[in-house]
C-alpha positions as MATLAB code, in Angstrom:
seq = 'MYKPDSKWTWSFLGIALVQAIVVLALELYALIIFQIDIIKFPPADPDDPYARTVPVMATVYLFGMLYFLILVWDALRMRNTIQIIGLCLGNLSLMVFGAAEPKQVLDAINNDNLKLDDKDPTLYGRLIPVEAAIPCVLFVGTIVMSFVARKLYNEFAWSIYKHISADLRMKKRYMTYQIYIALMKFDFYFFLGFAMQLLIVITSQTDVEFWLTIAAIPIVIFVLLMSGYWVRRESLPGMIIVIIIYVAGLVYYFFKLVRIWAPGDKFKLYQPVNKELTIFAVITILLILATIFNAVQCVLNFEKGLKPYLLTRNTVGDEEKHYNTEMPSLPHSQAPARMTID';
ca = [
      70.771  154.044   75.388;
      70.250  154.191   71.646;
      68.952  151.158   69.752;
      68.495  151.024   65.960;
      64.865  151.720   65.133;
      64.495  150.714   61.490;
      65.371  147.977   59.020;
      68.276  149.935   57.540;
      69.811  151.090   60.830;
      69.741  147.489   62.072;
      71.207  146.356   58.732;
      74.108  148.806   58.874;
      74.959  147.877   62.455;
      74.607  144.171   61.692;
      76.870  144.337   58.643;
      79.541  146.195   60.614;
      79.308  143.669   63.461;
      79.515  140.591   61.208;
      82.425  142.092   59.292;
      84.297  142.850   62.520;
      83.787  139.304   63.842;
      84.958  137.676   60.585;
      88.003  139.936   60.144;
      89.099  139.581   63.773;
      88.640  135.794   63.657;
      90.778  135.533   60.516;
      93.482  137.837   61.870;
      93.527  136.092   65.243;
      93.956  132.727   63.509;
      96.827  134.139   61.411;
      98.462  135.621   64.506;
      98.241  132.340   66.439;
      99.758  130.131   63.748;
     102.501  132.695   63.047;
     103.421  133.093   66.709;
     103.420  129.324   67.235;
     106.053  129.016   64.519;
     108.065  131.885   66.006;
     108.047  130.072   69.367;
     108.851  126.660   67.828;
     111.584  128.071   65.572;
     113.105  131.086   67.360;
     114.858  133.510   64.987;
     118.610  133.963   65.230;
     117.958  137.605   66.092;
     115.004  137.832   68.513;
     114.682  141.561   67.806;
     114.232  141.040   64.066;
     111.373  143.376   63.027;
     110.055  140.761   60.589;
     109.003  138.695   63.609;
     106.568  141.503   64.477;
     104.901  141.760   61.041;
     101.740  139.802   61.884;
     101.391  141.252   65.430;
     101.447  144.761   63.915;
      98.638  143.911   61.517;
      96.612  142.121   64.182;
      96.848  145.197   66.428;
      95.678  147.515   63.657;
      92.677  145.319   62.849;
      91.740  144.767   66.491;
      91.692  148.472   67.262;
      90.219  149.338   63.855;
      87.243  146.975   64.024;
      86.359  147.865   67.621;
      86.692  151.615   67.030;
      84.684  151.432   63.808;
      81.868  149.650   65.655;
      81.785  152.532   68.141;
      81.669  155.035   65.272;
      78.876  153.074   63.566;
      76.752  153.183   66.728;
      77.593  156.866   67.179;
      76.697  157.720   63.567;
      73.357  155.895   63.765;
      72.566  157.471   67.142;
      73.221  160.939   65.762;
      71.763  160.213   62.321;
      74.961  161.657   60.912;
      75.064  160.814   57.213;
      78.479  162.435   56.834;
      79.956  160.073   59.419;
      78.263  157.090   57.779;
      79.822  158.005   54.433;
      83.142  158.430   56.237;
      82.797  154.927   57.695;
      82.373  153.475   54.209;
      85.518  155.307   53.067;
      87.346  154.215   56.224;
      86.376  150.622   55.516;
      87.782  151.035   52.024;
      91.074  152.327   53.448;
      91.337  149.252   55.687;
      90.795  147.125   52.588;
      93.748  148.858   50.910;
      95.776  148.242   54.073;
      94.793  144.567   53.965;
      95.705  144.249   50.289;
      99.354  144.960   51.169;
      99.327  142.382   53.947;
      99.954  139.079   52.060;
     103.136  140.414   50.447;
     104.460  141.702   53.773;
     103.723  138.368   55.472;
     105.349  136.471   52.614;
     108.482  138.601   53.023;
     108.501  137.760   56.731;
     108.180  134.018   56.058;
     111.034  134.132   53.519;
     113.235  136.372   55.667;
     116.820  135.076   55.991;
     116.735  135.437   59.769;
     113.379  133.764   60.404;
     113.630  131.147   57.610;
     110.130  129.949   58.408;
     109.628  128.758   54.830;
     112.380  126.156   55.348;
     111.499  125.250   58.936;
     107.751  124.899   58.320;
     106.911  124.381   54.612;
     103.183  124.264   55.432;
     103.087  127.760   56.932;
     102.705  129.495   53.568;
      99.648  127.445   52.630;
      98.034  127.994   56.019;
      98.795  131.694   56.479;
      98.711  133.488   53.127;
      95.152  132.436   52.086;
      93.854  133.748   55.417;
      95.642  137.072   54.985;
      94.364  137.334   51.403;
      90.791  136.680   52.552;
      90.721  139.719   54.861;
      90.731  142.447   52.146;
      88.128  140.405   50.251;
      85.849  140.450   53.307;
      86.423  144.203   53.684;
      85.672  144.751   49.980;
      82.348  142.925   50.229;
      81.607  144.758   53.481;
      82.312  148.131   51.869;
      79.993  147.404   48.927;
      77.108  146.270   51.154;
      77.641  149.092   53.673;
      77.640  151.647   50.840;
      74.305  150.306   49.563;
      72.756  150.506   53.038;
      74.347  153.947   53.562;
      72.377  155.204   50.572;
      69.157  153.909   52.140;
      70.083  155.553   55.440;
      70.764  158.832   53.641;
      67.207  158.852   52.350;
      65.756  157.663   55.659;
      67.530  160.264   57.771;
      66.720  163.031   55.299;
      63.014  162.198   55.521;
      62.905  161.896   59.313;
      64.630  165.262   59.733;
      62.836  167.048   56.876;
      60.127  168.541   59.080;
      62.765  170.132   61.339;
      64.818  171.911   58.674;
      65.753  175.522   59.344;
      64.707  178.007   56.698;
      68.094  179.717   56.989;
      70.185  178.008   54.308;
      73.342  179.883   55.330;
      72.996  178.647   58.903;
      72.490  175.097   57.634;
      75.705  175.339   55.645;
      77.624  176.592   58.697;
      76.218  173.769   60.810;
      77.162  171.200   58.166;
      80.737  172.550   58.159;
      80.831  172.019   61.925;
      79.503  168.453   61.557;
      82.135  167.622   58.919;
      84.852  168.983   61.202;
      83.703  166.832   64.151;
      83.485  163.718   61.955;
      86.985  164.332   60.570;
      88.418  164.554   64.091;
      87.001  161.119   64.920;
      88.784  159.593   61.923;
      91.953  161.594   62.643;
      92.086  159.867   66.020;
      91.901  156.362   64.556;
      94.513  156.811   61.851;
      96.911  158.654   64.159;
      96.615  155.998   66.852;
      96.848  153.188   64.301;
     100.068  154.682   62.926;
     101.459  155.188   66.437;
     100.687  151.606   67.493;
     102.514  150.237   64.460;
     105.554  152.354   65.329;
     105.525  151.237   68.962;
     105.391  147.559   68.015;
     108.214  147.963   65.475;
     110.366  150.182   67.734;
     110.626  147.934   70.795;
     113.827  149.486   72.142;
     112.959  151.774   75.057;
     116.311  153.521   74.629;
     115.164  154.856   71.264;
     114.115  158.512   71.512;
     111.458  157.934   68.869;
     109.800  155.326   71.108;
     109.273  157.822   73.929;
     108.274  160.644   71.575;
     105.559  158.414   70.131;
     104.341  157.516   73.637;
     104.266  161.190   74.638;
     102.394  162.205   71.488;
      99.373  159.948   72.143;
      97.891  161.774   75.196;
      98.772  165.138   73.630;
      96.837  164.306   70.448;
      93.850  163.020   72.423;
      93.822  166.238   74.495;
      94.098  168.438   71.383;
      91.235  166.620   69.623;
      88.998  166.934   72.687;
      89.819  170.610   73.139;
      89.362  171.381   69.449;
      85.758  170.173   69.704;
      85.286  172.277   72.840;
      86.829  175.400   71.289;
      84.930  175.191   68.012;
      81.589  174.954   69.858;
      82.448  177.978   71.968;
      83.935  179.878   69.032;
      87.279  180.389   70.758;
      89.549  182.007   68.172;
      92.790  181.654   70.226;
      91.973  177.995   70.893;
      91.317  177.245   67.225;
      94.508  179.014   66.188;
      96.442  176.738   68.555;
      94.658  173.693   67.113;
      95.392  174.665   63.514;
      99.077  175.249   64.351;
      99.232  171.775   65.936;
      97.558  170.270   62.857;
     100.188  171.918   60.647;
     102.925  170.552   62.930;
     101.332  167.105   62.593;
     101.379  167.483   58.824;
     105.112  168.214   58.908;
     105.653  165.211   61.208;
     103.927  162.782   58.849;
     105.857  164.055   55.828;
     109.032  163.592   57.881;
     108.004  160.047   58.811;
     107.281  159.172   55.180;
     110.778  160.263   54.199;
     112.312  158.405   57.137;
     110.429  155.184   56.404;
     111.850  154.993   52.883;
     115.241  156.708   53.324;
     118.234  154.320   53.086;
     119.947  153.499   56.395;
     119.403  151.598   59.634;
     115.881  152.975   60.091;
     114.888  151.660   56.673;
     115.699  148.107   57.815;
     113.674  148.671   60.978;
     110.591  149.852   59.092;
     110.938  147.538   56.085;
     108.680  144.709   57.388;
     105.699  147.076   57.633;
     106.767  150.017   55.446;
     103.815  149.647   53.072;
     101.292  149.603   55.924;
     102.938  152.591   57.604;
     102.918  154.449   54.275;
      99.214  153.759   53.740;
      98.358  155.063   57.203;
     100.670  158.075   56.826;
      99.201  159.102   53.451;
      95.603  158.715   54.676;
      96.427  160.703   57.822;
      98.031  163.477   55.757;
      94.899  163.728   53.604;
      92.695  163.765   56.709;
      94.802  166.475   58.362;
      94.601  168.628   55.223;
      90.816  168.224   55.168;
      90.629  168.935   58.911;
      92.703  172.115   58.589;
      90.497  173.317   55.730;
      87.318  172.671   57.732;
      88.822  174.204   60.873;
      89.475  177.409   58.928;
      85.917  177.328   57.584;
      84.586  176.910   61.121;
      86.643  179.905   62.290;
      85.259  181.996   59.413;
      81.766  181.112   60.663;
      82.430  182.476   64.157;
      80.206  185.348   65.326;
      77.585  184.561   62.684;
      74.879  183.152   64.932;
      75.823  179.459   65.040;
      77.150  179.319   68.616;
      73.731  179.339   70.377;
      72.655  176.322   68.317;
      75.806  174.366   69.237;
      75.413  175.099   72.948;
      71.656  174.407   73.090;
      70.269  170.920   73.573;
      67.720  169.635   71.092;
      64.145  169.999   72.278;
      62.635  167.271   70.098;
      60.850  164.187   71.412;
      62.558  161.417   73.308;
      62.991  159.274   70.225;
      64.954  162.007   68.446;
      66.676  163.924   71.220;
      70.090  162.402   70.474;
      70.078  163.103   66.738;
      72.745  165.732   66.571;
      72.477  166.292   62.838;
      69.389  168.348   63.506;
      69.975  171.957   64.314;
      68.515  172.485   67.782;
      65.841  175.093   68.300;
      66.669  178.132   70.356;
      64.692  179.150   73.426;
      61.821  181.583   72.722;
      62.064  180.971   68.981;
      58.770  180.965   67.166;
      59.650  178.079   64.879;
      62.009  175.168   65.195;
      65.379  176.049   63.756;
      66.883  172.784   62.739;
      68.797  171.414   59.874;
      69.911  168.343   58.046;
      73.384  167.669   56.741;
      71.889  166.386   53.506;
];
């Protein structure tokens, strides 16, 4: 079981943990006071999507903070500077998501069906400041995490320096693989976050889109797991299937963007959280494009000597055996063939 072993690894984990606790506490408080008002003053239409505005955001933050903590531990365990940088960018994206939240909540409070502004005049003063505080916390967290990330970059580079492979081309291929694996981890979060928002908004189980979204979740998880398996074993047919599925996902998200903003009944359904859905859709599209590019680069690196390194466990000491950013040494090699992603 990995434990942070330096001042900066403990700092990064501690910052992520404190941020998660503060954000979840604020969002839980907002959810409770909003739901209390919904119970006290039931809307004329119980299926009004505006009544699900705060639950959608609470779900995104709950999953986001817990998943990001897992990724932080994973990045520190593997000394993966690329993943640490990705976590800082992911934190920034959650801040952008949070910045759209107060306006969406205000629209829900002022909605003609809910009329919470008339029924409870104090709700605005209790709810909006809390929602506005969340992106501020994430902004401060991003700044501090970025500073510590720079320290970790230097620390990990130094600890791995003595294990660097002399083959610069092999290092570049290994770094491409590491970027691809890190991208898949973030693909999973933003896809699932988008899907959860849809499922909360689309509560009707007679809606085809509801069941399609449910069916897509295990399929995406399976594809992401298999894509990691296939890239390590340099399976060209497997990677071709993965890239085709990524392209199909790209088409799906462009379709959803159009549907979210197109006039009609669906527009009214998505309207309470259309900004949040758009933010997640755009970020996911950018991630899929980057993932496709790196998947192609990984395929181009097949049959060039990288596979044995990916399938061989590291042979370093116990304190470093989990650090997957180092290129493992091959059996019977005369010198350690390792690398850093720096």
